[in-house]
TORDO-6645 format. One record per residue (C-alpha): x, y, z; residue in three letters. Coordinates in steps of 0.05 Angstrom, whole numbers, plus 5000, padded with zeros to 4 digits. Example, Ala and Ser with C-alpha at 12.3 -4.5 7.8 and 13.67 -1.06 7.14 Angstrom:
BEGIN
524649105156Ala;527349795143Ser;
This chain:
BEGIN
869390933777Met;875391143826Ala;871690683882Ala;871890173828Phe;879790293811Asp;880890303886Lys;876689663897Gly;879589263830Arg;872089133805Asn;873689193726Trp;865988863712Lys;863089353753Ala;866589923723Ser;865389613649Val;857989553667Ser;857790273693Leu;861090603631Leu;855890093587Asn;850590323633Ala;853391153617Met;853690983543Glu;846790633538Ala;843391283580Ser;847191763539Ser;843091443476His;837391453502Ser;831291873471Asn;826792043549Ile;822992703540Asn;821792893614Pro;816193253599Ser;812492573583Val;815592023629His;815992573690Gly;821792723724Thr;826992163716Lys;834992203736Trp;839391933675Ser;847291833684Leu;851992253653Pro;854892233584Glu;861391863590Pro;867292233576Asn;875392163568Lys;876492243647Phe;871291683655Thr;874191163598Tyr;881191303624Ser;879291033698Leu;875690423669Ala;882090243621Ile;886090263688Ser;881489833736Thr;881789283665Cys;888989413670Ala;891089323742Arg;885888703741Cys;890188383683Glu;884088533635Gln;888688773579Gly;883788513517Asp;878188913554Val;881989513557Ala;884189543493Leu;877289453473Leu;874189983501Leu;880690463473Leu;878290223409Asp;871690433430Lys;873791093449Leu;877691233391Thr;871290933349Ala;866491423379Ser;870692013370Ser;871391913301His;864791833290Asp;862092493334Asn;867192903288Ala;866293623300Gly;861393573364Asp;862493753433Thr;861792983443Arg;868092913396Ala;871993343445Arg;869692963506Lys;871092333480Leu;877692553443Lys;883992113479Pro;888392483515Asn;895492343544Thr;891791993601Trp;887891483563Val;893691253528Tyr;897091143585Asn;891590773615Ala;892590293555Ala;899590283558Leu;899090003627Leu;893889493603Ala;899689263549Cys;904789203615Val;899588863663Glu;898388353603Ser;905488093603Lys;904687663650Gln;900587233622Ser;903786463602Pro;902486443533Cys;908486723490Ala;903987053428Lys;899287513475Val;905387833501Asn;908488033436Cys;901188273414Asn;900888713471His;907788943461Leu;906589143388Val;900089463414Thr;903089803460Ala;908690113409Phe;903190363369Glu;900990703421Ile;906791013428Leu;907591193354Glu;899691463357Lys;901891913420Met;908192163389Glu;905192433322Ile;898592743353Gly;897293413391Gly;899793693448Phe;894293303491Asp;896292633463Glu;903892753466Ala;907092223514Pro;910292333580Asp;915492123631Thr;909291563649Val;908491403583Ser;915691183569Tyr;916390913630Asn;910290443626Thr;912090193558Ile;919890013578Leu;916589643641Ser;913089243586Ala;919189043553Met;924588443558Asp;929088023504Glu;923387343496Ser;917387813482Ser;922488363443Phe;924287833385Leu;917087523378Cys;914888143369Ala;919888403322Lys;918287753286Glu;911287893283Leu;911788593254Cys;916288323206Glu;910687923177Arg;905588343184Ser;909688793131Gly;909889403175Asn;917489573174Arg;916490263200Lys;914790093269Ser;919590243327Tyr;921389403332Leu;922189423258Ser;927689943256Lys;932489613313His;936188973312Asp;937488883386Asp;933889093452Leu;939089563475Met;938289903405Ser;931190053423Ile;932290123496Val;937990673478Val;932690983425Ser;927391063471Ile;932191423519Leu;934691903462Asp;927092063440Ser;925892263513Met;931592783507Glu;930993063440Ala;922693153459Arg;925793463529Arg;921992923568Ile;925692823635Ser;928092113651Arg;927191963724Asp;930491373767Ser;923391033744Ile;925791013671Thr;932290773687Tyr;931190253738Tyr;925589873675Asn;931590003635Ala;935289573660Ile;930189063685Met;928588963622Ala;935488603607Phe;938487883639Ser;945488083616Asp;949788433681Pro;953488703625Asn;947889093589Asp;945289303659Ala;952589553676Leu;953389963613Asn;945090233623Leu;947690443698Leu;954190773669His;948491203627Met;944191383686Ala;950491693720Phe;951792153668Gln;944692403664Asp;943293043697Ser;936592873699Asp;936792293756Val;941492693793Phe;935793263791Lys;929992773813Thr;934392583883Val;935393403897Ser;928693613894Leu;925393123941Ile;921493403974Gly;920594003935Glu;915393893893Ser;908793413915Pro;908893173848Ser;916292743857Gln;917592013861Leu;914691683935Lys;917690943949Gly;923890613932Arg;924491113870Ala;926091703909Ala;932091483927Ser;935291653863Gly;940891333835Ile;941690803887Ile;934490583864Phe;937090413788Val;944190233815Ala;939889603853Asn;936589453792Ala;942589253759Ala;945688853822Leu;938888503823Ser;940888293752Ile;947688053772Ala;945587733832Ser;940287283796Ser;945887113745Ser;951687053805Gly;956287433762Asp;960387683828Ile;965288053785Ser;959488583759Ala;957088653828Val;964288793851Ser;964689343795Lys;957989643811Ile;960189743878Leu;967090093846Thr;962190553807Leu;958290743867Leu;963290793907His;967191253855Glu;960691743842Ser;959991783931Glu;953391423927Val;953190963987Cys;949590233993Met;942390194025Asn;939189634055Ala;937089363999Glu;943489403957Ser;946888924008Ile;941888364005Lys;941688383930Tyr;950288273951Val;947787713998Ile;942987403944Gln;949087333893Ala;953887053940Leu;948386583958Gly;947486473885Asn;954686173878Ile;954685813947Gly;959886203985Asp;956086154052Cys;961986354088Glu;962486954048Ala;955287134074Ile;958386974140Leu;964187534133Ala;959688064097Leu;955088004157Leu;960188164205Ile;963388654163Ser;957589034169Leu;959589144245Arg;965089544224Gly;969888934231Gln;975289074173Ser;978588364179Phe;972488074145Ala;971388584093Asn;978788434083Asp;976287694065Ile;971187954016Leu;975488393983Lys;981687843980Glu;976087363951Arg;971887803901Tyr;974588523906Ser;968388723940Val;968589233987Asp;963289344028Ile;965489854077Leu;968190304027Ala;960190444009Asn;957490534080Ile;957891124115Pro;963291044173Lys;957591394218Asn;952190894197Ser;956390204227Thr;953889744250Pro;948589704199Val;944389134236Ile;936989014203Glu;932288504203Glu;931888424123Glu;939088304117Ile;940387784163Tyr;934687424144Ser;936587484069Thr;943187114089Ala;939086634133Ile;935586394067Thr;941386394024Ala;944885864076Cys;938885424070Leu;937485413991Ser;945085064009His;943184594063Asp;948385044100Glu;943284954170Leu;948785054215Gly;951085784184Met;943885994184Ala;943585774259Asp;949186234269Gln;946086754234Ile;939886654272Leu;943086664338Leu;946287344316Ser;940087674302Met;937087454382Lys;943487824401Lys;941888374366Asn;934588394394Gly;932788204324Leu;925487824308Thr;923487584244Leu;917987994210Asn;912487604171Gln;916187664103Arg;922887344123Ser;919486834159Leu;914986594100Lys;921786614059Gly;924586144114Ile;919385654110Ile;918685534041Ser;926285484036Glu;925384854095Tyr;919684564048Cys;924984523991Arg;930584184040Met;924683754065Ala;921883493991Met;929483413973Ser;931882964024Ser;925382554016Ser;928282473950Lys;935582193970Glu;931581684021Glu;927481503971Phe;933681303933Lys;936881013991Leu;931680514003Ala;931580303927Arg;938180103930Val;938179803997Ala;932079363972Lys;936779183896Arg;941478893940Leu;936478563998Asp;930178373972Ser;928378004024Gly;926978724064Ile;920878894031Ser;914678644032Leu;910378623968Tyr;914579083937Asp;913479693970Ile;919780263986Val;918880484044Glu;925280974065Pro;927481184137Cys;924281904142Tyr;930282164184Ile;932182864158Thr;926682964105Ser;921182964174Arg;925483314219Ala;925483944172Arg;918383824157Ala;916383854223Lys;920984584230Ala;916484824176Ala;910584614215Leu;912785034279Ala;914885594234Met;908085614209Leu;904485744277Lys;908286384274Ala;905486674209Val;898887074212Asp;894286874157Asp;898386474114Pro;897486454040Ser;895685884006Pro;901885923971Gly;905885774037Leu;901385244067Leu;901484903998Ser;908284804015Pro;908384604068Val;903184064054Ala;907983724006Lys;913383744057Ala;908583364102Cys;907382764047Cys;915082754035Ala;916782644094Ala;911082134112Gly;906382644166Leu;900482414125Trp;896382704187Gln;899783324187Asp;899083424109Ala;891083264114Arg;890083704172Ser;893784364125Ile;888284064060Leu;882084074111Arg;885184754130Arg;885285044064Met;879184654038His;874885014095Arg;878785774071Ala;875885664006Ala;869585484022Ile;869186144057Arg;872186464009Glu;866986253958Leu;861186524001Arg;864187154015Gln;865987283942Asp;859787103915Ser;855187623946Thr;859288093903Thr;859687663839Gly;866487693834Met;870687053857Ile;877887243871Glu;879686523883Gly;886286503911Lys;884885853948Phe;880885513898Leu;885885573839Ser;892485393885Glu;888284713915Leu;887684263847Pro;895484363842Arg;896484113913Leu;891183583907His;895383323847Arg;902483323890Ser;898983003946Leu;896982433907Leu;904182403869Lys;907182233946Phe;902681733964Cys;902881303893Ala;910981423901Lys;910781043963Gly;904580573958Gly;901180874017Asn;894680784001Ile;890081004062Thr;892681644057Pro;891781713987Ala;884581464006Leu;883881954061Asn;885982514004Phe;880982323961Ala;875182374019Asp;876883104035Asp;878183343960Ile;870582903947Gln;867283374007Phe;870284023972Leu;867883803912Ala;860883663949Ser;860584303973Arg;862484753922Ile;857584353867Arg;852184493923Gln;853885253928His;853085233852Ala;846284993851Lys;843685423899Ser;847486003863Phe;843085713805Arg;836585653841Gly;837084813833Leu;835384343889Ser;841383993930Lys;841383223927Asn;844583094006Glu;843782384007Glu;847382273939Leu;852282713952Glu;853582394020Ser;854681723989Gly;860481943945Trp;863582354003Ile;865381674034Thr;866281193968Leu;873581183960Ser;874081054034Ser;869480294022Arg;875480183978Leu;879579924035Leu;873479524057Met;869678844020Asp;864279323995Thr;862679263916Pro;863279823873Thr;856480093860Pro;853980013783Asp;852480773780Asn;859581033774Ala;859081763750Pro;859781813672Glu;863282533668Ser;867882963714Asp;864882953789Phe;867483703795Ser;861784183767Asp;865484903787Gly;859485273763Gly;860986053761Ala;867985843783Leu;871085573710Ser;873686323701Thr;877986273768Val;879985513770Val;884785253706Asp;882584553733Arg;877184183763Pro;877084153836Ile;874083473842Gly;877482773824Leu;879482713751Thr;882282193702Gly;889482343737Gln;888082293806Asp;884481673799Trp;890681343762Lys;894481563823Leu;890481183864Ile;890880633823Leu;898080673822Ile;898680763901Ala;893780083916Ala;897679773858Ser;905279863900Arg;901979753961Gly;899279113940Gly;892479213958His;888778863888Trp;881478913914Lys;882479673925Val;884979673846Cys;878779253830Val;873679763852Gly;877880483825Thr;877780193756Leu;869580313744Pro;872281073773Phe;876481113721Ile;872080783669Arg;868681523644Pro;874681863642Tyr;877781273590Val;871381303550Lys;872781933533Glu;879481793491Thr;874981283451His;877281433380Pro;870481413354Lys;868682073393Tyr;874882373343Ala;873982903282Arg;877382493247Glu;870681893245Phe;866582393225Leu;863682523143Asn;867483083108Leu;861283513117Ser;861183443178Asp;867983513202Arg;868884323189Arg;863884423238Cys;863883993287Ser;867084183362Ser;869483453375Arg;876983343389Pro;882983103341Ser;885082463351Ile;891982683364Glu;889283073427Arg;884982403446Leu;891582093444Asn;895282473489Arg;888982443537Lys;890681753535Tyr;897081653541Asn;896382073607Arg;892281573636Ile;894380953600Ala;899380773654Arg;893080603702Ala;891579953673Leu;898779763678Thr;898279953754Ala;892979483767Ala;894978923725Val;902278903766Leu;898578863832Cys;893978293803Phe;899977973774Glu;904678063845Ser;897377723874Arg;897077193832Ser;889277333799Gln;890177233728Tyr;881877253725Ala;881577993748Trp;887378133700Ala;884177933638Ile;878178213665Arg;881678953666Ala;884678843599Ile;878178613566Asp;874479203599Asp;879279703583Trp;879879423505Ile;872079563505Glu;872980323543Trp;878480553498Ser;877580233435Gly;884780203435Arg;891079693449Arg;892179633517Pro;900079833541Arg;904179263521Lys;906379283595Glu;900479133615Ala;898778583571Val;905578313585Thr;904378263648Ser;897877903637Ala;902377383602Cys;906877303653Arg;901877083706Ile;897276623652Leu;903976333640Ala;905376173713Lys;898775913716Arg;900275433656Tyr;895675773621Arg;898775763555Gly;892375733507Gln;889776323537Glu;896676723524Val;896076583459Ile;888776883455Asn;890077463488Leu;896577673445Val;892177473388Thr;886777903405Lys;890578573428Val;894978483366Ile;888378503317Asn;886379023351Ile;887979783307Pro;892580313329Ser;890580973329Val;897381133373Glu;901081743356Val;908881873338Thr;910782203400Met;910481943460Gly;907582233534Asp;913882813534Tyr;915682933465Gly;919782323462Thr;921281753411Pro;915781193420Thr;917280423403Asp;915480493319Glu;921581053323Ala;925780513357Thr;924279943314Asn;921279623377Tyr;914579623355Thr;908479483394Tyr;907078723373Glu;914378683376Lys;914878773457Ala;909378333462Val;910477753420Tyr;917277773452Thr;915677803530Glu;910477323514Ser;914376813486Ile;919977003540Asn;913276803590Ala;912376243565Leu;918775953552His;920776103633Lys;914275693654Ser;916775053603Gly;911175203552Leu;915575073493Tyr;910474933445Glu;905475473464Glu;912275873463Ala;913675603383Asp;906275783364Gln;906476433382Leu;913276583346Tyr;911076283275Val;904476713277Gln;909177433305Gly;914377113241Ala;909277003194Ala;906477733218Gly;912678113200Gly;913178293271His;918577783283Leu;924777583250Pro;926176923209Trp;930776543236Ala;933576183167Pro;936376553120Met;937376653044Gln;941976133012Asn;944375932948Glu;947875262980Asp;942374792989Asp;947074453029Ser;946674853090Gln;941575153127Leu;944575803161Lys;939976143218Leu;940876873242Asp;938676913319Leu;941777633320His;937178193361Gly;932477513382Met;932077393460Ser;933976663483Ala;926476583493Ala;925476783430Val;931376543394Ala;929975793427His;924175723386Ser;925876023326Ala;931075363333Val;925274903347Arg;921375193298Val;926675113243Ser;929074433255Leu;921374303257Gln;921274523194Lys;926974123164Glu;924373593196Thr;917973643152Met;922173813091Asn;926573143100Ala;920372713101Gln;917173033039His;924272903005Asn;923772203025Thr;916872143000Ala;918972412925Ser;925372072921Gly;930272692927Asp;935672512979Gln;940473122965Asn;937773513025Val;935872933079Leu;939773303129Gly;944473793110Arg;949774243154Asp;946574793198Val;949975443212Ile;947575853279Ile;949376593278Val;948576713345Thr;952777463351Gly;959377543393Arg;955877853454Gly;958078583439Arg;950978773465Arg;950378313516Ser;951578553596Gly;958078493603Glu;961878553531Arg;963778003493Leu;960277473538Arg;954977273500Pro;947676893522Ile;944876613459Leu;951176133442Arg;950975823510Pro;943375783512Glu;943175433448Val;948175013456Gln;945274813528Arg;937874793482Met;941774213423Leu;945073833482Thr;938673733535Glu;931773813496Glu;933773403428Phe;934772683420Tyr;939072463412Pro;942973043432Pro;946373533381Ile;953473713391Ser;955774443362Thr;962774603334Leu;965375283329Ser;966975523257Leu;974175733250Pro;975776503255Gly;968876643265Asn;966676653344Met;959776843328Gly;957276293299Ala;954675493312Leu;955974953261Leu;952074303274Ile;953873693234Pro;950373403176Lys;951772763217Gln;948672953276Asp;942673203231Ile;940872613196Asn;941772183265Ala;936572713298Trp;931672703229Leu;932671903222Lys;930471823303His;924072273285Gln;922171843223Arg;923571223265Gln;918971603325Gln;914271813274Arg;913871113246Gly;913070763310Glu;906671273326Arg;903771023267Ile;903670323290Leu;901070553358Val;895370893326Val;893570203273Ala;893769843330Asp;889670233370Ile;883970343321Leu;884969663291Arg;881469453358Asp;876969973361Leu;873669713289Thr;874069033297Ser;870169013368Gly;875468633408Ser;878069153458Arg;869669253466Leu;868068523483Glu;874468473528Arg;871269003575Ala;864568763574Leu;866068063593Arg;871068393645Lys;864568713674Lys;860568093662Ile;865267773712Lys;864468263760Gln;857768323765His;854967683737Pro;847467743705Thr;843067193685Ser;844266743633Ala;839266973585Asp;842567713592Asp;849767283586Gln;847266973517Ser;845467573490Ser;851867983508Val;855367233473Ala;850967363413Glu;850468063400Asn;856968403443Pro;856269003400Glu;
């Protein structure tokens, strides 16, 4: 059990404990079965070791289950010897408290609250128990380390809802009161408080003032100073940093102050140390440097390093700026203080504010003093260089976008290619320092690979990725022999894969994106082969090798195979408990590849990639939702809800938009329509409006107006299954009155209007207004002598169609009135409300007003003049005389068209036109006299 505890093998420890329990309950008669060895019965010590092992491996739930099992066994066997062996004591309870603390790191807040409540329940049980169960210093230190402000408030609310008002948590209103109560309880029980007690109490707070108050209490507690004076006299004394006593507690307060950047609290702590004649150590100086770094004063950091050499002028600078006296807290015989940890912290603080010059000065000073960076410091500096490289890359992309807006001719196919200068230099510096790190961790290799991608060093990033892949495979092979997979590289890789593909998509770099996809698929195939061999299944080498290089074939004209995977291309098998994401390419990854291909203008890659995202789109089809089942089957169904499917769909819906935008830029209208049709079939949903409007634009440019109408009609007729909130919790179009239907109709009319397809635009406007998706221009008016048209909120193209349709409707009304003999409304004054341009790009510079005036003058015959209404600059008046003239011309045109049609019909019915055509044909090709006579006699 002790070996399993040191080896962090909780599964083996629990298995051994269960085997001991089973052996104790087996009724084996040695006289019958011969000599047979058996395991001893478990006792409180074996349970304590098993609980401790689970706690160290962050398996808090398992540890608490073992505690419940031990308690139940002691109650079931009350009164006999076995009950005394299984009765929990202080060791067992302390191990269970440790399990609550180790599980505190879980990202789920409810788990933290529940375990904190459990920890206090265990403490209360220990306090009311006997001598063997009484809490000690370790018990209180452990429960203090489990607390913080957020978990305390959540646990207190949980206790109040459960009705338990007698617990520790219910009796106190804030964290400070319960911490002080625990310290008072320790004093009342005559339990010594050591430096770890106050250290854990201070680290529970984030406010430097609370930390300072607890530090004052620690200085007034004689037990803390007694611990320091007895160091070395007893083997049970504290070890490590805690052995330094009160300075260990003061460093906790300094860490709280430095993390918040409260330099005044740092000054108060140093003053308290000076008054108590307690000297700082290297860790204290490191926290002071971090506090100066958090407020961005790198000059003060340089002055602090100079003052550590005994230079009083530099110390005076710190005293003048922040009332921080360094030399007063350092023994005179200990200067100069030159330690690698201090200088490394100063370099990291300067790099965090991009102060490369000062960081270089400190590094030169280190070399002069014969100091070299240790591995830990080197890793911190590399991380800062990677951060700076990615920050510089963002600025370079911003400059490239600004340059593109100023001069659109500098970019080919709308590709934004920044000039990697600063970012590349910093990424190369991180690469150079990485070579000096012995056995770098995945947490260090990952940011270096990201920095290389951000700086355009694609080959270097790929070499690091392959290095991590090889390490993951070795890790898998080594750990699978013991059945325990630690998975450090395997757990880091999915996040790294997504980040690298994001960098490729950002700049439209499709070649490195497909290279990364090859490497990712190769790793997934190796993991899948290992899982199959582990389960005793056969391997399919030919199929795997075909999929490995499939992504690279997308750059060629090789067609995508029909057997695209219908499920996730990564089967981790035994890795499901280690890796929180699939190892292979997922729908999100294929979406990023599509975005990279779209921004790079590779429309063939978009065509070849869409089949690979098909299975992920099909999984979000509404027919798979729980709500589509019968009421009897819905309760026991494990299907996801429609809301969950909507969230999943929204994460990959942008893939279609990227593909259609690429087709638009390359004028591939047929592929755009095909992609939208396939997407509708796969998802059972409306495509995103950006994809539909992009397809409408490319069709309008090709003067395919009827196909635009057909596409809009198709997508509008699909029932909507969207939720009211967007991808990131922002209100959707429905919440802002700009619905999906209104957006599609508006953008499609804009595209048709721009290409001069006015009749198709008018047809779409009528269709949208009839469905209630677009506003109807004519206003309700009691005065029949005027026709009012309201164009507020319309784009120029929609307003154009609204005016045309309204005047055409006026023509039809005039014709109806003429036929019925009503001459009162043959022509009316028309008032068009356009607005004053308050919501225009340039305030009070209207767009609709001049556009409507231009349309009435240039596109109507005879031209229709407009007048401004007195006192109302947001409306136009079309006089009745112009309307009558236009209506008269429309009637004349209609009459002429009717006469022309009548002449044509008369010619056709009389046969004269056909006779003339045949005679002309005979003259060109004479035939026999019989044929001619027959033609004359029978002209038909």
